[in-house]
N, C-alpha and C positions, 0 to 999 in steps of 0.2 A: 827554255827562256820565256816563258809563257807570262811571267811578271814582271813589270816594269819596276827597276830598283830605284828610280827618282820620279815616279808618276804626279808626284804632287809638286814637280818644279816644272811640269811641261807647258807651254803657253796655249790659251784659249785663242783660237782664232776668230776675226771676224766673219762675217759672211764674205766680203770681199776677198780676204786671204784665202779663205776655203776654196772658192771659185778659182782663185789664181793656181792654188796649189793643184786642183783638177786638170785644169787646162794644162798645167805644165807635163802632168802626169799623161794625159792624153796625147800631146804633143809627141811625146816620147814612145808612144805606144805600149804604155804600163796598164794592165788591168785592174791592178789596184797599188796601193804605194807599199813598197816592198821593206818599209822601215817604220810603220805606223805602231809604233808602241805605246802612243799617248794615251791610249784608250785599251785598258787590259782587255775589255770584251772583243776588240777587233783580234786581237793576237789570239785568243782562245778558240774562236771561231777558226783560224788557220789550222788548229791541231791536226785536224785529219789530214790535212796537206803537208804536213811537216817533214813527210819522208821524203819529198820531192826538193827540199833545198837544205835538210839537214846534214851538217857536215860531221862525220865520225870523228873521234880524237884516240887517241892511244888507249888502249884497254877496252876499247869498246865491244870486240869481240868477247873478252872475257866477263865483261858486265852481263852479257846476253846469255852467257852460259847458265847452266842449272846448278849454281851453287852460292851460298850465303857469301855476300860481299857487301863492305862499306866502301861508299864511293864519296870523296871529299872532294869540293870546289869552291873556288871563292865566290862570292856574290858576282852574280851576271853572267857566269861561264858555263851555264847549261847543264845545272843539274835537273831541273824540271824536262828539259827537252830530250836528254836521255832517258829518265823515266818513262815520258810518252813514248818513245819510239821501241823501247821494250815491253811497253803494256800492248802496242798496236801489233807485236808479234807473237802475241798470246791469244787464247782465247779471253772474252768473246769476239774479239776484233778480227782474228786470223783464223777462220773456219778450217784450216789444214794443221794448225798446232793441236799437240795433245796437252799442252800446259795451260793451266789455267791462271790467269794473271789478275791478281787483285790488288788494287790501289788503295792505300792505306795515306790518307791526305788529309783528312780532318779527325778530330779525336775529342768530339764530345766537350765533356766537363772536366778531363784529364788536365788540361793544361792549367784552368783554375785551380785545380786541387794542389797542385805543385805550387804555384803562387802562395796559395793560402797553406804549406807546409804540411799538406796530407800525403805520407808516403804512399805512392804508385805500387803495385805488384805487378808481375807479367800476367797475371790472370785479368787485370785490369785491361789491359791491352787486347788480350786474346778475345776477352768479349765483344770487343770492337772490331777487331779484324774477322770475327766470325759474322757479325753483320754484314760487311762489305764482302767476305767470300760467300756466304750464303746467298746472298742477293745476285752477285756475279756468277754462281754455278746454277741460280734458278735461270736466271738470262739466257746462259749458254744452253740448257738444256732445252728451253723454249724455242731457240732458234735452230736446234737440230735436232730433228726427231729419231735419228738415230741414235744418238746418245740417249735422248730420253727411253728409248725402248729398252737400253740396257740395263735401266734403274729397277730393280724389281719392286714387289709392292710393299714389301717391308721397307726397302730403302726409301721408296717414296713417302712412306709415314715416317722415318726418321726424318728425310729432308725436312718435313713439315715440322716438326719439332723444333729443329734449328731454326727455321724461319720464324715460327710464334716465340721462340725464347731469346734470340739474339737480334731480332730485325722489328722495330717499333713501326714501319710501314705496314707489317702484316695485319695489324687493328686496325688501319686506315681503309674503310671500304671506298671511299673517293679515289684514293690511291689507287686499289685494285681494279675499280672500273676502268681507270686511265688505260693500266696496262692491258688489260682486256680488251679494249677498243683498239688499242695499237695492235695487239697481237692477233685479233680476228681479221684483218681486212675488211672489217664491216663495221657496222653500229648494231650492237646488241639492241634488241627491243626487249624491254621490260618494265613491270610496274615497281616503283623503289620500294615499296614495302614487302611487296614479294621476293625481291633480292634479299633484302635485307632480313627475311625470316630464310632464306634459302641459304645464304651465307653463314648465318649463324648455326642452320643445322646440318651442313654440310650437304646441301642438297641442290648445288649449283647444276650439276650436269642433267639432274632431274628438268630444273626450271629451263635451261637452255636446249633441252633435248631435239625439239624440232628445229633449232636454229645453227646447232654446233657441226652438223653434217656439212654446212657450206663453209665452214670455217678453216682457216689455216689451220696446222697441226699445233702451231704456239698456243693458238686460242684454245685447243682441247686439253693441251698441258696445262696451262693456269686452272683450267676446271677441276683436272683430276688432282692438282696440288691442294687447292683449295678446300676441295672436298675428303682429303685422306685424314684419317682420324692421326695425330700425333703420335709416334713410338718414343717415348722419353727414355732418357738415359737415367740408370740409377743415380739418385741423389749423392750415395756414397762414391761413386766412382767420378765426380765431375771437377777432378783437378784440371787444370789448364792444359795440361799436356794430354790427358785422356780425352777432353773434349777435342782438340785437335787431331788426336789420332782417329778418332771417330768419325769427325768430317772428312779425315783424309780416306777413310774407307768408302765415303759415298763418292768421292772424286774418283775413285779407283774403280770402283762398281760401274760409273757412268762410261768408263773408256778413256778415260784422262790419264796421263802419268803422273803429273806432279804439279805443285803450285807455286807460281811465283808471288812473294808479298813484296811490292814497291812500297817503301816508306819514303815521302817527301813533304815538303812545305813544312818543316818543322818550325823553320826560322822565319816563318810568314804567318804563325798564329799567336796572335796575343795571349798572354805575356810572353810567348817564349821568344818572340822577336827581339833581334840583338842583344840575348841575354843567353850565351853559354852556361850559366851556372842551371839556369832552369831547364834549357835543352838536356844537358847531362843528368839532371835529376828526373827530367821525364823518361828519357831512353835508358838509362842504367836497369832498370829493374827486368827490362826485355831482354836487354843483352845479356844481363848475368845469369840468365836461365839458359845454360848450354843444351839443357835435353830438348827445350823447344826450338833454340836457335839451332841446333843439328837434328831435328828432327826427321824422319825419313821421306824423302820424295818432296822436301819442302826448301825452298831457297829465298831467303832474306836479302833484300837488295835495298840497302840504306843510303838515301843520298842527302849527304848533310853537308853543311857549311865546314869550309876549311877550319876555323878558329874554334870548332867544337871538339876536335881531335886531342888537343893537350887536355881540356876538361873530361872527356871521358877516360883517359889513361889514369887519372886521378881517381875514379870513382870506384872504391872496393868492390871487388867481386865481378867487377867487367872483365873478362879476360880477353884482352885484344889480338893477344897472342894466338888466339883460337879462332880469331875473326879474321879472313885477310881484307887486306884494304887496297884501295887505289885510288889516283887522283885524277881528275879532268883538267888537263892543260892545254893551252892554245900557244902557238908562235905567230910570226907575223905572216908565214906562208898559210896557215891553215885560215887566218882571219881574212886573207885575201881571198882565199877560195870560197868561203863564206859568202864574202861580199858577191862575187862573181855568180856564184849558186843563186844568191836570191834574185839580181837582176835578171837571169837568165829565165828562172820561173815566172816571176810577176811579169814578165814582159813577152811571157810564150817565145824565148829563145831570140828575140829582135835585138835586145841589148846585153853583151856578155862582158863589156870591159867598163868599169867605172869612169874611164879618161873619154868614153864618148860622150858622157854627159859634162864635160868639161871644155872651156876654151881653149883651146889648141895648145896656147903657150904656158897653160899651167897644169894640165890634166895630169902630165906622169909625176910632178913634184907634189901636187894635191893630194893623190892617191897614197904617194908613199908618206906625208905627213899625217893624212887621215888613219892610216895604219899605225904609224907609231904613237900617237896621241891616243888611240884605244888602248895601248899598254897590254895588249895580249888577253883584253877581257870583250868577249863578243859583244855584249850588250853596250857596253861604251861605243864599239864601232856602230851598231845600229841606232844608237842614240846621237851620235854624233852625225850620222847621214841624213836622219830625219831632220834634225835642227839645221843642217845645211840647206835642203830643198823649203823648208819652211821660210828660213831667212829669205832665199831667193823669191818664194812666192810673195812674202811680204812686200818685197821691194816692188815687185811686179806690181802688187795692188796699191802700193801708195803714189804709181806713176801711170795711172790706168790710159791716158792717153798715149803713152809710148808704145812700140809694137812689144810684142812678147819676145822676152829675151829667152831663147831656148838653152842656153849653156851655162854653168856653175862659172862662177867667176872666183879669182885669188882673194879679192876684195872681201866678197862673204865668206870665205874660208878664214881668211884673217879675223873676222868678226866672230865668227864662231869659236876659233880656238882662244882668241883672247877670253870670250866669257867661259869657256870650259875650263881655263887655267883658274880665272877668278873662281868658278865654283868647285875647285879643287878642294877647298876647305871643309867642304861639305862631306862627311864620312859616307853620305847615302850612296852618293855618284861614285867616289872614289875607291870605296873599299875600305879606308883608313880603319884599321882595328880600334874599336871602342875602349876607351880607358875605364878599367872597372876597379872599384874601392871597397875595401870591406872595414868600416870604421872600427869595427870591434877588435881587431886584430890588427890593422894597420896596414895590411896587405894591400898592395896595390899590383894591377896586371895590365900588360897592353900586349896584347898578340901572345905570343910563347914565352915574353919577358915578365918575370914578376920579382918583386922585391917587398921587404917590408919596412915601412917606414916608423922612423922613431925621434922623440926629440924636436928640435925645431924644425926639421923636415915634415914631420907629422904635422905639426902646427901650423906651418904654411899651407900644406895642401888642404888640410881640413879647412880652412878659410877659402881657397879658392874653391874647393870641390861643393861647398855650401852654395856657392856664388857661380857655378859654371853656367857659361854662357853669357856672362854678364863680367864687365871690367870692375876689378876691383882697384880703387884707386890707390897711387902710390902712397899718398898720406897716411892712409888707413895701415897698411901694410909696413910702413917706417915705424909708426907708432906702437907697432906689435913687438917689433924686432928691434927696437931701440937705437935707430941709426941705418942709413942707407947703405953703408958698407956691409954691415951684417944682413942685410935684406939679400942684397946681391950673392954674397956667397953661398946662402942657403939657397936661392933661387936657382944658382949656375949648377949645385949640386942636384937639385930635384930635376933640372932639365937632363943631366947625364945618365940620370935614372931612366927617366920617360922617353926622351925623342930617340927616334930612330938613329941610327950611326950613320953619319954622312950626309944626313939632309940639309940641305940648303938655309932652310929657314925654320924655326920652331912651327910645328904642327900641333903639340897640345898646348903648350904653355907660351902664348902669344903675348909680345909685348905690345901696348898701344901706346905708342910715343905721345910723352908728355901728360899722358893719364895714369896708366897702372898697368896690370896683368889680367889676362883672361884666359881661364882654361876651357878648351875645347875638346867635343868628341867624347863626351862623358857617357857613360851608361849608368843610369841610376834604377836600384830595385825599389 
């Protein structure tokens, strides 16, 4: 859960409010805000400590196993947290592991290619994965002298070829010097012109001969890699599968047993964001290549949004039946444990119960309401808690002459709950499935439900779709449909197709009393 699902709606705090929030946290002996997701960078900095407050969900043990698996989860339910935990259990983070963990979370130009209608291939993905995998293997070997010694001279030359071919940073001498500086444990002394010539001529070992003896083994490994002449793979044998199998031979030669490729953040990379069509087009070529997906000693872990499952089933060639799937699910008990664990970790065990932070007459009820309002989504729970303590800090900042109020109140919770319910119209916060429409075919889809609109239904919806997010006046619609009663009949039929069964109020087709109709939660391509 390293990315906020509603960061744009988070409040900006004044200096006084920030100070009031810090005072409250100090008063309760928190070393940091357990719920600070208003700034994504804050959450990212906590990733190395995620294991201390991570709550495993059903199938987590299977997710960690060495098998290819598609993991579905709704937004805010912990796809990235699970991916980070699996990565931390592999090399290069875990020195006792024999699995190389490769995180594939940025996709170069591939997403734009999908948007522009350019078909992708499995090879496009493998080339980017080899970029990440080669750098990860190099980092692992640099940090483990025993593994590096396992690599033969020929193997080092082949690794250099992978580095040159798939890693753009291999051509960046400034980047290389940064790695060398970090790896040596010292500041290499050199003349830049001499370094430039030695780097190009594969003579860095000679250039740093007098210094390298004092370096850590990692620094000497970087020199050996930079000086190694690349051993190329024959151009006629460079199919995606052959390239991957060749890389796997290097992995095994280095003493590792397998590779785990962690694919995540597909739904966070524009233009894939909130567009299952694009996401499915993006992933289908890789998933359809079963030779790669089932390659020896290779496990693909795909952490995907729940609403992508239906789209992938529709893609020809994607054998979902050959790819096991699991879902990350939460319940009230696991949310309560997540809350407790965060309090314990960020207070260094001083606070273990949320009720301790609330006024005695409302603590139990506030805790229950908090869990229920989160609706089995951990991101919701964290944001609700953050909003609650921020509201408390704002009230304190607005009355600076009063004594610091240490406990959260029911009135503050009612304010948060009211604001939250008002914001339930936002699909970003609630995870309401976006409505998708293909004008060419009249096909409309909401989540797993799909219909084809024709006649007056298509005519009405097209008008609302063209003005999505805005109120279309009753008078304009009545003119189109030759009367109010005809409009109401068509609108009622359209709602039956779009709105979820049992909804108290319309979610997508909202009636603005006295004005008209507004179409909400629309994804536009």
